[in-house]
PATI-780637 format. One record per residue: x, y, z of N, C-alpha, C in turn. Coordinates in steps of 0.001 Angstrom, whole numbers, plus 500000, padded with zeros to 6 digits. Example, Ala and Ser with C-alpha at 12.3 -4.5 7.8 and 13.67 -1.06 7.14 Angstrom:
! residues 2
513190494310507800512300495500507800513200496700507800
512850497750507080513670498940507140512900500030507870
! end
This chain:
! residues 112
806732811381181254807430811155180040808851811474180038
809245811072178423810590810805179063811581811782178549
812712811504178866813846812958178401814456812295177720
814524813349176673815508812996175588816816813248175327
817474813497176303818728814403176283819070815577176297
820024815900175227820250817459174827818875818244173670
818943817784172503818018817627172243817943819080171310
816727820023170892816768820407169662817001821854170573
816498821944171557816642823408172632818637823487172644
819033822593173101820676822769173642821185823384171777
820868822596170486821566823015169186820957824669169124
820193825207169333819445826207169203820422827729170188
820486827074171629821077827919172576823256827705171846
822942826714172112824542826636170994824847827687169928
823775827521168816823857828337167678823951829966168256
822884830072168646822767831666169382824071831772170107
824880830960170757826043831635171890826817832025170548
826812830625169301827804831491168341828066832296167697
826434833009167360826106833762166766826636835878168239
826467835153169052826847836128170265827866836183170284
829281835231170615831097835368170022831369835992168960
830204835863167653830817836007166636830602838206166448
829984838312166954828596839675167001829659840394168176
830228839692169316830563840531170573831996842222169985
833196841548169006833795842420168476833220843990167961
831965843587166837831448844689166667830403845380167378
830196844542168349829142845699169120829906846388170450
831225845991170731832182846519171441832498847513170589
832878847684169243832830848730168435832535849776168467
831224849476167923829983849927167803829301851177169258
829759850406169857829288851067171397830653852221171338
831505852351171315833264853274171426832455854292170901
832425853373169162832152854792168230830494855784169101
830090854923169054828603855575169958828930856703170807
829521856145172002830119857155172709831069858658172809
831522858025171760833305859288171897831863860244171008
831195859678170288830393860542169697829513861341170610
828564860654171395827849861199172438828662862263173741
829968861397173746830425862792174834831269863695174076
831052864123172929832118864476171581832952865414171913
834178863843172039835285863922172116835887864180170689
837338865205170880837358865441170331837880865102169036
838730863595168966838766862942168029838012861900167239
837903861688166145836273861531165252836441859706165887
835440859753165421835404858107166092835230857347165706
836211856078165589836709855428164918836149853573164659
836695852948163996836065851787163773837400850935165313
837049850674166411837579850429167093838382848803166827
837235848263166155837961846367166281839021847005165019
838441847916163902839171847856162734840814848494162899
840387848819164053842362849583164449842998848741164910
842698847750166069843238846791166777843728845700165939
842237845158165039843205844306164391843856845027163482
844329845923162590845716846937161451846509846587162729
846244847099163969847687847052165041848231845590164938
847636844815165231847295843318165301848412842533164167
847810842661163287848433841704162127849193842664161326
849390844078161281850482844657160014849751844856159127
851032844522157830850489844911156681849966843610155657
849472843063156290848696841476155901847141841983155638
847103841872154486845263842273154396844513841009154093
845400839785153453844298839092153611843960838374155200
844774838346156152844575838090157705844024839131157852
844006840248157727842960841599158341842070841374157634
841630841053156401840440841060156049839457839311156631
840387838292157011839704837236157141839373837607158927
839907838173159634839848838520160839838621839563160965
838507840455160061837795841285160300835964841128159716
836191840979158715834686839658157548834576838732158522
835236837277158553835497836471158597834172836417160100
834217836875160866833506837011161929831341837185161637
831564837796160610830309838358160386829741837444158871
830897836653158503830331835726157720829839834942158658
830337834197159541829845833271160302828590834110160954
828407834726161075827244835218161646825768835292160719
826471835188159648825098835429158624824770833699157763
825957832891158343825766831568157915825007830928159057
825305831541159882824583830670161728823095831307161650
822759832482161580821359832848160856820208831803160475
821034831762158740820436831461157871820394830529158651
821074828937159469821046828200159917819555827798160561
819413829045161257818867829310162557817312829188162197
817137830233161067816434830684160324815919829226159283
816881828471158862816083826785158022815689825924159230
816499825895160398816363824876161651814636825702161945
813936826773161774813053827076162818811204826991161206
811957826949159883810719826375159214810832825130158798
812069823898159017811226822917159101810941822495160527
811291823337161594810182822803163192809028823284162548
808808824677161793807075824900161709807000823814160420
807406823796159315807190823047158361806255821065159061
807093820810159863807311819474160731805929819790161371
805707820635162076804528820931163258805379820289164192
806787820793165134807177819945165959806526821578167047
806194821135168328805605821615169395804389821848169452
803701820763168018802082820883168885801521819754169626
800947819674169736800199819110171232799765817484170965
799703816494171858799551815065171846798839814834170876
797489815594170397796480815216170310795057815303171661
794080814653170808792803814366171741793066812881172171
793110813249173641792365811464174767791091811293174394
791086810101174340789887809589174905789662809104176245
788393809389176276788484809280178246788818807343178477
789025806413177608788961805048177678790319805136177828
791362806374177288792232805991177516793276806618179313
792510806734179815792681807642181448791843806348182111
791026805521181692790637804291182764791426803388183205
791442802678184641792402802059184841791503800458184183
792526799502183774791940798770183420790835797488184129
790116798042185992789399798043186300788595798531186552
788761799730185375787553800884186151786596800308184120
787145799708183140786875798824182166785944798188181970
! end
């Protein structure tokens, strides 16, 4: 069997990695909110990612929106790309077997 290089597996793994990197800030912020709620901290649970961004960018609404909503837009685009890639693979039948071989194909020239 011939090795074809990276191929489809690397593309899907790369898209998955990009998806994870875009979602990490939101995951950490959600975990922070859940933990503060479960531990019944007297401070209201806040959106950690939003608070941190607010201190970083200051008064720039455009930069805040790009940093806050940009990763979610990227996640949506990457998710859509993975869905389309999966549908194309499903339609074209990637991953199907090679088909049936006849017994003659396994015989050496001397046995034929």
